[in-house]
C-alpha positions as CSV (number, residue, x, y, z in Angstrom):
1,M,164.3,111.5,322.3
2,T,160.5,111.2,322.2
3,E,158.3,113.9,320.8
4,L,155.0,114.5,322.5
5,L,152.2,116.6,320.9
6,I,150.2,117.7,323.9
7,V,146.7,118.7,322.8
8,R,144.0,120.6,324.8
9,H,140.6,119.0,324.2
10,G,138.0,120.7,322.0
11,E,135.4,123.1,323.3
12,T,132.6,122.2,325.7
13,D,129.5,124.2,326.6
14,W,131.1,125.0,329.9
15,N,134.3,126.3,328.2
16,A,132.0,128.6,326.1
17,E,130.3,129.7,329.4
18,L,133.6,130.2,331.2
19,R,132.7,127.6,333.9
20,F,135.3,125.7,335.9
21,Q,135.1,122.1,334.7
22,G,137.7,120.2,336.7
23,H,136.7,116.5,336.8
24,A,133.2,117.1,335.5
25,D,132.8,114.7,332.6
26,R,131.5,117.1,330.0
27,S,131.3,116.1,326.3
28,L,132.4,118.3,323.4
29,N,129.9,120.7,321.9
30,E,129.6,121.1,318.1
31,T,132.3,123.7,318.0
32,G,134.6,121.4,319.9
33,R,133.9,118.6,317.5
34,A,134.7,120.9,314.6
35,Q,137.9,122.0,316.3
36,A,138.9,118.4,316.7
37,R,138.2,117.5,313.1
38,A,140.2,120.6,311.9
39,L,143.1,119.5,314.1
40,A,142.8,116.0,312.8
41,D,143.2,117.4,309.3
42,E,146.2,119.4,310.4
43,L,147.8,116.3,311.9
44,A,146.9,113.9,309.1
45,D,150.5,113.6,307.9
46,V,152.0,113.3,311.3
47,E,153.4,109.8,311.8
48,A,152.4,109.2,315.4
49,E,152.9,105.8,317.1
50,A,150.1,106.3,319.6
51,I,147.4,108.5,321.0
52,Y,146.9,108.8,324.8
53,S,144.1,110.7,326.4
54,S,142.7,111.7,329.8
55,D,139.7,109.5,330.6
56,L,137.3,112.5,330.8
57,A,134.8,112.7,327.9
58,R,135.9,115.9,326.4
59,A,139.5,114.8,326.0
60,R,138.6,111.2,325.0
61,E,136.2,112.4,322.3
62,T,138.9,114.8,320.9
63,A,141.4,111.9,320.9
64,E,138.9,109.6,319.2
65,I,138.4,112.1,316.4
66,L,142.2,112.4,316.0
67,G,142.7,108.7,316.3
68,E,140.1,107.9,313.6
69,R,142.0,110.2,311.2
70,L,145.4,108.9,312.2
71,G,144.3,105.2,312.3
72,L,145.3,104.8,315.9
73,P,143.3,103.6,319.0
74,V,143.1,105.8,322.0
75,I,144.8,104.7,325.2
76,E,143.2,106.3,328.3
77,V,145.3,107.5,331.2
78,R,143.4,108.7,334.3
79,E,146.4,110.7,335.6
80,L,146.0,113.1,332.6
81,R,142.7,114.4,334.0
82,E,142.2,118.1,334.5
83,I,142.9,119.6,338.0
84,D,140.1,118.9,340.5
85,V,138.5,122.2,341.3
86,G,136.4,120.9,344.1
87,N,133.3,122.8,344.9
88,W,134.1,125.4,342.2
89,E,133.1,122.8,339.5
90,G,130.4,124.1,337.2
91,L,130.7,127.7,338.4
92,T,131.8,130.9,336.7
93,S,134.4,133.2,338.3
94,D,131.5,135.6,339.3
95,E,129.6,132.7,340.9
96,V,132.7,131.6,342.8
97,A,133.2,135.2,344.1
98,A,129.6,135.4,345.2
99,R,129.4,132.0,346.9
100,F,132.9,131.8,348.3
101,P,134.1,135.4,349.1
102,D,136.8,134.2,351.4
103,A,138.3,131.8,348.8
104,S,141.1,134.2,348.1
105,G,143.7,131.9,346.6
106,G,142.2,128.6,345.4
107,W,139.4,126.2,345.2
108,R,138.3,124.2,348.2
109,Q,138.3,120.5,348.5
110,G,140.2,120.2,345.2
111,E,143.8,119.8,344.1
112,T,146.7,122.2,344.0
113,Y,148.8,122.7,340.9
114,D,151.5,120.9,342.8
115,D,149.2,117.9,343.2
116,L,148.4,118.1,339.5
117,A,152.1,118.2,338.5
118,A,152.8,115.2,340.8
119,R,150.4,113.1,338.8
120,V,150.6,114.6,335.2
121,L,154.4,114.8,334.9
122,P,155.2,111.2,335.8
123,A,152.4,110.0,333.5
124,L,153.9,112.0,330.6
125,E,157.4,110.6,331.4
126,R,155.9,107.0,331.4
127,I,154.3,107.7,328.0
128,A,157.6,109.0,326.6
129,R,159.5,106.0,327.9
130,A,157.0,103.6,326.3
131,H,157.8,105.2,322.9
132,P,161.6,105.9,322.7
133,A,162.5,108.0,319.7
134,G,158.8,108.1,318.7
135,R,156.1,110.6,318.3
136,V,153.0,110.5,320.4
137,V,149.8,112.6,320.6
138,V,148.5,113.2,324.2
139,V,145.1,114.8,324.7
140,G,144.6,116.5,328.0
141,H,143.4,119.7,329.4
142,G,144.4,123.3,329.9
143,G,145.7,122.4,333.4
144,T,147.9,119.7,331.8
145,I,149.5,122.1,329.4
146,R,149.8,125.0,332.0
147,T,151.5,122.6,334.4
148,L,154.0,121.3,331.8
149,R,154.8,124.8,330.5
150,A,155.4,126.1,334.1
151,H,157.6,123.0,334.9
152,M,159.7,123.6,331.8
153,A,160.0,127.4,332.6
154,R,160.9,126.5,336.2
155,M,158.0,128.6,337.5
156,T,154.8,128.1,339.5
157,V,151.6,127.7,337.5
158,D,150.3,131.0,339.0
159,E,153.5,132.8,337.9
160,H,153.2,131.3,334.4
161,R,149.5,132.2,334.1
162,R,150.4,135.9,334.6
163,I,152.8,136.0,331.6
164,L,151.2,133.7,329.0
165,P,147.7,133.8,327.4
166,P,145.2,131.1,328.2
167,I,145.5,127.8,326.3
168,R,143.0,127.6,323.5
169,N,140.9,124.5,322.8
170,C,142.7,122.1,320.4
171,E,146.0,124.1,320.9
172,V,149.0,121.8,320.5
173,L,152.3,122.0,322.5
174,H,155.2,120.2,320.9
175,I,157.8,118.9,323.4
176,D,160.8,116.6,323.4
177,V,161.4,114.3,326.3
178,G,164.9,112.9,326.8
179,D,167.6,112.6,329.3
180,V,167.3,116.2,330.4
181,G,163.6,116.0,330.9
182,F,160.9,118.0,329.0
183,R,162.0,120.6,326.4
184,P,159.7,122.7,324.2
185,V,160.2,122.3,320.4
186,D,160.3,125.5,318.5
């Protein structure tokens, strides 16, 4: 069994402003860097074999801060990117409602959560297979964690979002990956 520590990246200015980021390549702000350093201190004694990251700046920078503390290089995996929110990128919910009043269920020209799951879950399985019986840190996005949690609960992401609070920046989800798939670690 492989243990994955799935981390949401540190805060960006757009997180603080409640803007949809999607594939926008935003860097961490000072709060985000402080969050990543604090998490690196928390994980300092974790014996991880590797650190993987989305190729987007906010995740990569978080992973680099963790990697520096753990003495590990960061391996970028494009499939770990956040969901593509199309033309909602950079907008707040109020701006979306004003600009796209008929967008009643999702973003336009972007991915669905099913699309996100179809690229994130196989990437996480490949990472786990590359480190059998190991422990690996994976830095991704809120959508990465929501998708994985929903998959493990056998729910849609929208159903899952209604019952659980939002994922905080630098929050960590511990999971085991084995013959039965993904399983949360208590």
